[in-house]
C-alpha positions as CSV (number, residue, x, y, z in Angstrom):
1,M,34.0,-74.9,-4.5
2,R,35.3,-71.2,-4.5
3,P,36.7,-70.2,-1.1
4,R,34.7,-67.6,0.7
5,A,36.1,-64.1,0.8
6,P,37.5,-62.8,4.0
7,A,34.9,-61.2,6.2
8,L,36.9,-57.8,6.1
9,Y,36.4,-57.8,2.3
10,R,32.7,-58.6,2.5
11,I,32.1,-55.9,5.0
12,S,34.1,-53.3,2.9
13,R,32.1,-54.3,-0.2
14,A,28.8,-54.0,1.5
15,L,29.8,-50.6,2.8
16,R,30.6,-49.6,-0.8
17,I,27.4,-50.8,-2.1
18,A,25.5,-48.8,0.7
19,A,27.6,-45.6,0.1
20,T,26.8,-45.8,-3.5
21,L,23.2,-46.4,-3.0
22,A,23.2,-43.5,-0.5
23,L,25.0,-41.3,-3.0
24,V,22.4,-42.1,-5.7
25,L,19.5,-41.4,-3.2
26,I,21.1,-38.1,-2.2
27,L,21.8,-37.1,-5.8
28,L,18.0,-38.1,-6.6
29,F,16.8,-36.1,-3.7
30,V,18.9,-33.0,-4.5
31,G,18.1,-33.2,-8.2
32,L,14.3,-33.4,-7.4
33,A,14.5,-30.5,-4.8
34,F,16.3,-28.2,-7.4
35,Y,13.8,-29.2,-10.1
36,S,10.8,-28.6,-7.8
37,A,12.2,-25.3,-6.4
38,A,12.6,-24.1,-9.8
39,Q,8.9,-24.6,-10.4
40,V,7.8,-22.4,-7.4
41,R,6.0,-19.3,-8.6
42,P,4.7,-16.4,-6.6
43,K,1.7,-14.4,-8.1
44,F,-0.6,-11.8,-6.6
45,D,-4.2,-12.7,-7.1
46,P,-5.8,-9.8,-9.0
47,H,-9.2,-10.6,-7.4
48,S,-8.0,-10.9,-3.7
49,S,-7.0,-7.2,-3.2
50,T,-9.7,-5.5,-1.0
51,G,-8.2,-2.1,-1.9
52,F,-7.0,0.5,0.4
53,V,-9.1,1.1,3.5
54,L,-8.8,4.3,5.6
55,A,-7.7,3.1,9.1
56,S,-8.4,5.0,12.3
57,N,-4.8,5.8,12.8
58,G,-4.6,8.0,9.8
59,T,-3.1,5.3,7.5
60,A,-4.5,3.6,4.4
61,H,-4.4,-0.3,4.9
62,L,-4.0,-2.6,2.0
63,T,-4.6,-6.3,2.0
64,A,-3.9,-8.7,-0.7
65,T,-3.3,-12.3,-1.4
66,L,0.0,-13.9,-2.8
67,N,-0.8,-17.3,-4.3
68,L,2.4,-19.5,-4.2
69,S,2.3,-22.4,-6.6
70,N,4.3,-25.4,-5.3
71,P,4.0,-28.2,-7.9
72,G,7.1,-30.0,-6.5
73,F,7.5,-32.9,-4.4
74,F,8.5,-31.2,-1.1
75,A,6.9,-28.8,1.3
76,I,7.7,-25.2,1.6
77,A,8.3,-24.3,5.3
78,P,8.4,-21.7,6.4
79,I,7.8,-18.9,4.0
80,S,7.5,-15.1,4.9
81,V,6.9,-12.2,2.6
82,A,8.2,-8.6,2.7
83,L,6.6,-5.9,0.7
84,Q,7.8,-2.5,-0.2
85,L,5.7,0.2,-1.9
86,H,7.5,2.9,-3.9
87,Y,6.7,6.2,-5.5
88,P,6.8,6.5,-9.4
89,D,10.3,8.1,-8.9
90,G,11.5,4.9,-7.0
91,S,11.6,6.4,-3.4
92,L,10.3,4.3,-0.6
93,L,6.6,4.9,0.4
94,A,5.7,2.2,2.8
95,L,6.6,-1.4,4.2
96,G,4.4,-4.5,4.7
97,G,4.6,-8.2,4.9
98,S,2.9,-11.4,5.9
99,P,2.7,-13.9,8.7
100,T,4.9,-17.1,8.3
101,V,3.0,-20.0,6.6
102,E,3.6,-23.4,5.1
103,V,2.8,-24.7,1.6
104,A,2.3,-28.4,1.0
105,P,3.8,-30.3,-2.0
106,G,1.6,-30.2,-5.0
107,A,-0.5,-27.3,-3.6
108,T,-1.0,-23.6,-4.0
109,G,-0.5,-21.7,-0.8
110,V,-2.3,-18.5,0.1
111,V,-0.2,-16.0,1.8
112,P,-2.1,-12.9,3.3
113,V,0.0,-9.7,2.8
114,S,-0.8,-6.3,4.6
115,L,0.7,-2.8,4.1
116,W,-0.1,0.3,5.9
117,V,0.5,3.7,3.9
118,P,1.0,6.9,6.2
119,L,-1.2,9.7,5.2
120,S,0.1,13.0,6.4
121,S,1.8,16.2,5.3
122,A,4.9,14.1,4.3
123,T,2.8,12.0,1.8
124,A,0.5,15.0,0.8
125,T,0.7,14.0,-2.9
126,L,-1.3,10.8,-2.1
127,L,-4.1,12.8,-0.9
128,T,-4.5,15.1,-3.8
129,Q,-2.9,13.3,-6.8
130,D,-3.7,9.9,-8.3
131,Q,-0.3,7.8,-8.6
132,N,1.1,4.6,-10.3
133,L,2.9,3.0,-7.6
134,T,5.3,-0.1,-7.6
135,A,5.0,-3.0,-5.2
136,H,8.2,-4.9,-4.7
137,L,7.8,-8.1,-3.1
138,W,10.3,-10.7,-1.6
139,A,9.4,-14.2,-0.6
140,N,12.1,-15.8,1.7
141,L,11.4,-19.6,2.0
142,T,12.9,-22.9,3.0
143,Y,12.4,-25.7,0.5
144,A,12.7,-29.5,1.3
145,T,14.0,-28.4,4.8
146,L,17.5,-27.8,3.3
147,F,17.4,-25.2,0.6
148,H,16.8,-21.4,1.3
149,L,15.4,-19.6,-1.6
150,Q,14.5,-15.9,-2.3
151,L,11.8,-15.0,-4.8
152,T,11.1,-11.6,-6.0
153,A,8.1,-9.9,-8.1
154,L,7.3,-6.5,-9.3
155,N,3.7,-5.4,-9.5
156,N,2.2,-2.0,-10.5
157,L,-0.5,-0.6,-8.2
158,S,-2.9,2.2,-9.1
159,W,-3.6,4.6,-6.1
160,G,-6.6,6.9,-6.2
161,A,-6.3,10.1,-4.3
162,P,-9.3,10.9,-2.0
163,F,-9.1,14.6,-2.8
164,E,-8.0,14.4,-6.4
165,G,-7.7,17.9,-7.9
166,F,-8.7,19.6,-4.7
167,S,-9.4,23.3,-5.3
168,A,-10.7,26.1,-3.1
169,T,-11.5,29.1,-5.7
170,P,-12.6,32.5,-4.3
171,G,-15.1,34.5,-6.3
172,T,-15.5,38.1,-6.6
173,P,-16.1,40.0,-3.3
174,Q,-19.6,41.5,-3.1
175,P,-20.2,44.4,-0.7
176,Q,-23.4,44.0,1.3
177,S,-25.9,46.6,2.7
178,N,-24.9,45.7,6.2
179,G,-21.3,46.8,5.7
180,T,-20.0,43.2,5.3
181,V,-18.4,41.7,2.2
182,L,-19.5,38.4,0.8
183,V,-16.8,36.4,-0.5
184,P,-17.9,33.0,-2.3
185,V,-15.5,30.0,-2.2
186,Q,-16.0,27.1,-4.4
187,I,-14.8,23.7,-3.1
188,T,-14.2,21.1,-5.5
189,F,-12.5,17.6,-5.6
190,R,-13.0,14.1,-6.6
191,N,-12.9,11.0,-4.4
192,D,-10.6,8.6,-6.6
193,A,-9.8,6.4,-3.5
194,S,-11.2,3.0,-2.7
195,F,-12.7,4.3,0.4
196,D,-15.3,6.8,1.2
197,V,-14.3,10.3,2.6
198,V,-16.1,11.2,5.7
199,G,-15.4,14.0,8.1
200,T,-15.3,17.8,8.4
201,L,-13.7,20.4,6.1
202,T,-12.9,23.5,7.9
203,V,-12.3,26.5,5.6
204,T,-10.9,29.8,6.6
205,I,-10.3,33.0,4.8
206,A,-7.2,35.0,6.2
207,D,-6.1,38.5,5.3
208,A,-2.6,39.3,3.9
209,Q,-1.1,39.3,7.5
210,G,-2.5,35.8,8.2
211,A,-5.3,36.9,10.5
212,A,-8.4,34.8,10.3
213,C,-11.3,36.8,8.9
214,S,-14.0,34.0,8.8
215,T,-14.2,30.3,9.3
216,T,-16.8,27.8,7.9
217,P,-17.0,24.1,8.7
218,V,-18.5,21.8,5.9
219,T,-19.6,18.2,6.6
220,I,-18.2,15.8,3.9
221,D,-19.5,12.4,3.0
222,T,-18.3,11.6,-0.4
223,L,-18.5,8.2,-1.7
224,K,-15.6,6.5,-3.5
225,G,-15.7,7.4,-7.2
226,S,-17.8,10.6,-6.7
227,S,-17.1,14.3,-7.0
228,F,-17.7,17.0,-4.4
229,G,-18.7,20.4,-5.2
230,Q,-19.9,23.2,-3.0
231,T,-19.9,26.9,-2.8
232,L,-19.4,28.5,0.7
233,S,-20.4,32.0,1.6
234,F,-18.1,34.0,3.9
235,Y,-19.3,37.4,5.2
236,L,-16.4,39.4,6.2
237,S,-16.5,42.5,8.4
238,G,-15.3,45.8,7.0
239,G,-12.1,45.7,8.9
240,C,-11.0,42.5,7.1
241,N,-9.6,42.8,3.6
242,P,-9.3,39.5,2.0
243,S,-7.2,41.0,-0.9
244,G,-3.8,39.4,-1.0
245,G,-4.9,37.0,1.7
246,T,-5.3,33.1,1.7
247,I,-7.9,30.4,1.8
248,V,-7.0,27.6,4.3
249,A,-8.7,24.3,4.3
250,T,-8.3,21.6,6.8
251,Y,-9.8,18.1,6.6
252,S,-10.5,16.1,9.8
253,G,-11.9,12.6,9.9
254,N,-11.2,8.9,10.0
255,G,-8.3,9.5,12.2
256,L,-6.6,11.8,9.6
257,T,-6.0,15.5,10.0
258,Y,-4.6,17.4,6.9
259,A,-4.2,21.0,6.1
260,F,-4.2,21.6,2.4
261,P,-1.7,24.2,1.0
262,P,-3.1,27.7,1.2
263,E,-4.5,29.2,-1.9
264,A,-4.0,32.8,-2.7
265,I,-6.7,35.3,-2.9
266,P,-6.1,37.8,-5.8
């Protein structure tokens, strides 16, 4: 009969076996985690975007859904999304993001993303020119409670201007029998935005010195995708000469006030 190994040897052997098993399990866990993490894919749902909505604070609010596929074996918790919107030249336009969410293993998580675009004189081209913008997304997440990942994605975003091609064109001054001068002004634009344009357009004719000769307010209720065209009649007193002056138009509505660049009167 073989003598029994000393107790110290048996203990050390058991510890070696346990350490080996633990190492195998750790390597298996790490390998599965890396493999699963490599399968994570963020993608905007093309049918989820509600488009831009004109908010009461003079911004355009965009909501969209990021679908995050997690086909792996471990949960993604937490995950937060940061979003940057850039002009075609690459300069920054607006910032947005999402709340923190969790995505279960073997599931596709839905991450709501919001972004607010300021509409003002500083972003005037957005009001009068359609643009092809770029959305740059970062998703910071913790995978399998140990690994921190950062996923990035680029998406093109079409922006439709609410006053695309805005124009205020004066017609030929026409002397009237009562001593006034009639100046017709044709206002035209197309609403290419994803929201309706409702408000008041105040149009003023000013002389060469900048003094206001006549002002006319116009109510605007232009549906998205439709055009606006209207000719306004300004009756100027004999003491106001519009030649060399300007036409100044200001829009007010939906929490937004914007003065269009003055248009010269020949």
